[in-house]
N, C-alpha and C positions, 0 to 999 in steps of 0.2 A: 365720897365720890365712888361710883360703880363703874368698872372697867368693863366695858362692853365686848372686847374682843381681844385676844392674847397679841402681845407685841413682841417684836425680835428682842433677843436676850431675857427675857423672862423665864423661869425655870419651867413654867407650864406651857411655853410655847411649842417645844418639840412634841409633846405629847398630844396636844391639842390638834396640831397639824397633821401628825400621824393618824390621829381618829378621823380628821376631814377626809384626808386623801384615801384610808380604807373605806370609808363609807360610800366615796365616790366610786372607787374601782369595783368594790364587791356589790353594794346594793344598788347603784345605778347603772353600772357598765356591765356587771355580769361576770367579774372575774374571781378567781379563788386565790386566797393567800395562801402561800407556801408553808408547810407545817413546820419544816427545818429553816427557813430563812424568813423571817417576818417582813423583810423589805422586798420579797419577791412576789408577784402575782402573776396568774396565767389563766389563759381562757382557750378551750378547744372549740373551734368552728369546724365541724364536720371532721376532717382528715387535717385541718390547718391548726396551727398552733400560734399564739403570740404569748409573749412573755415580758413583762413590765418590772425593772428593778428600780427602787426609789433610794435615793440616798440624800437625805434632808429635802432639799424642793428641786433636786436634780432628777430626770426621769430619763433612763436608757430603755429603748423599745429594740425587741428582735421578734420578727415575724415571719411566716411561711411566705407571705406575699406583700407586696408594697401596698395593695389595695386595704389589707388589714391596718397596717400603720397609719394610713390616711383616714379611715374610718375611726380609729382610736383617737387620734388628734381632734378629730370634729366634735366626737362625743365629750372628750375632756374640756374643751373650749366652752362649752355649754355651762360648766361649773366653776372653772377657774381662769384666769388671764395665763397665757403660756407664752413663751418665746421658743419658738422652733429653731434650732441650731442646725438641722440637716443631718446628714450622715455623721456618726460618731468617729471622732479621730483622736480625741483624747478623754481619759476618763479616770479620775483618781490618781493622777501621775502615771497611768499607763498609756503608752500610744497604741492606737488600734489601726490595723491594716486588713482591708477586704478585698479580696479578688474574686471578684463574681465568675470570672472565666474558669479559674482553677478551684472555684467553690471551697475557698478557704479564709479563715480569719485568725490574724495572728496578733500576739500582744508582746510588747516591749516595754523595759524600763530602763532603757539606755539613759534618758534626760534626768530621770531619778537617780541613777547610780552616780552619774556625773557630778550632780548636786551634792550628794553624800561625800563623794571622794573630796570636792573642793571644800565643804565643811569641816572636814577632819583633816585637811592639807595631805592628802594621802594619793593625790592624782597622779605625781611623777614617780610612784615607788616602782620596785621591780614587779614583774608578771611571773605568775606561778600556775601551773596546770591544774591544781587540785585545791579545795578549799581549805584542807588541812593535810599535814604530813603523814604519810603511811606510818601505822602503828603509834600515832602521838597519843601520849598517856598525859592527861590532865587531872590532877587531884588538888583536894581543898589545902593540903600541906604546901603547895606552892604559893600559898599567901604571902605577903611581905613578913619577913621575918626580923627585920632590923628597923631603927628609926628612920634610917635614909630611904629605905624601900618604901616604908609607909609614906612619907612625905611625897616621894616621887610619884606613887600611885594617886594620892589626893590631888594632883594636876592632870591625871589622865582621864579624859570622858568616857569611861569604860560603859557606863550605862547608857549614854546617848548613843554612842556608836552601835550598842548591840540592839538597842531599839529601831534605829535606822535600818540595821541589817535585816531586822525581823519583819519589816513591812515587804521589804524585797522577796524574803523567803516566803510570806504568806500569798504575796500576789502572784509572781511568776517563776521565781528562782528556788524550785524545790531542791535544786542540787546543793544548797546551802542550808537546808532544813536540820540536818542532824548537827552540822557543827553549831548552828546557832542555838539549838536546844541544849547543847552541852555545855557552850559558854555561859549560858544563862543561868546555870547552876551555882557559878561563882560571883554573882552581881554583888552578893553582900561583903565580900572581901577578896578581890580580884588581885591577882600579882602579876609580876612582869612576864610571867609565861603565859598567862591567859591574855595579856593585853597583845604580846606578840602574835598570838593565833588570831585573835580578832584582827590585826592588821592584815594577816594572811589572807583572810577572806575579802578585804578590801582589794589586795593585789590580784586574788582570783577573779573578781568581779570586774577589775579594770580591765583585764585581758579577755573578758567573755562578754562584756555588756553589749555586744553587738547580737547576742542571741536572740531568736523570736521563739515564743512558744505558739505553736501552730496546729490549728484544728480544721480539719476536712482534708480533702484531697486524696482519699484512701478509700479503697473498695470496700473494706470490712470495717463500718463504723460500731460496731457493737461494743458494749461495755466490757472493759478487761480490767482485771485487778491484780496487783502484786502485794505481798507482805513478806515479813520478814522480822526476825527477833535474834538477839545474841545470847540470849541465856541470862547472864549478871555480869555486872560490872565487877571490877576488882575491888573498887573502894567500898561501896554501899551494898554490894549484892543485889542490885536492881537492875531488872532487864531492861533493856532498850529496845523497842519495837517502831517499825515504821510500815507504813503502806502507800500505795499510789493507784488510782483508778484512771482509766484512760476512756474517752469518747471520742471518736472521729481521729484518732491518732494522737490526741493531745492530752495532757493530764488535767484533770478537773477537781481533783480531791487528792490531798496528800498530807501526811504527818509523819514527825519523828519524835518519840518521847520515851 
């Protein structure tokens, strides 16, 4: 029996779909694939720009004019069946708000933060103003030292909690990036001190979950960048560095490692 086309759940399906949608966008509609993000495509029409971001079979469109968006949808319909959901309000757990009058776009993960607070039963705990305590020192020597501590930590969802926080830190909450990077170092053998610090990040998010990452609405929309490094850590002598880049008043890229 010969399989004539890929089906959902086959290991080849994702690759074949990406090859097809790339062929449509690049060869048929005239887009260019982004060098640093293979899921992003763009096209310049004179002084106008249209950007397409693909996540599996979901497609998010941003363009200078509505006419460009409508033209793209018409061109795409010639090759595949599509469902037009209208203006984007939710994307991968992010809430999106566009204010045409103020010329701003804002992103929030309030719903996602509420979901992980409930998942780890941390929604009713105290609120704090910072992700970590000032001058907090964490070391591998704080790993479980006794049989009782080891047994206690076996029942702690450390990896799941840090992973859940990581998505928030990658998507909109750069303010917890340093804390997550630090706590990830102890994933192989976390101790009570590490877990208490994880819980503190949840407390911090619980009190700041209504914050929005906003782009636009500023006079100077040029690219700005900030960077810093601490020299070396006390335990392993490895430096920690971080940076953040802003466009239109909002952070578009950041890291702490």
